C-alpha positions in Angstrom: 137.1 144.2 94.6 134.6 145.4 97.3 132.6 147.3 94.8 132.4 144.7 92.5 130.7 142.4 94.9 128.2 145.0 96.3 127.2 145.7 92.3 126.6 141.7 92.0 124.7 141.6 95.5 122.9 144.3 94.2 121.7 142.8 91.0 120.9 139.7 92.4 118.6 141.6 94.9 117.0 143.7 92.1 116.4 140.5 89.9 114.7 138.8 92.7 112.5 141.6 93.5 111.6 142.3 89.8 110.8 138.4 89.7 108.8 138.5 92.7 106.7 141.6 91.1 106.0 140.2 87.7 104.7 137.0 89.9 102.6 139.0 92.3 101.2 140.9 89.4 100.3 137.8 87.2 98.7 136.4 90.1 96.5 139.4 90.3 95.2 138.7 86.7 
C-alpha cells in the first residue's frame, strides 16, 4: 500500500518536472 502511494507521488513529480522542462525548452526557442 505504502509503495503504491510512493510510486504515484513519484510519477506525479516526474511528470511535473518533465512538463516544466519542456516549457523551459520551448521558451528558449
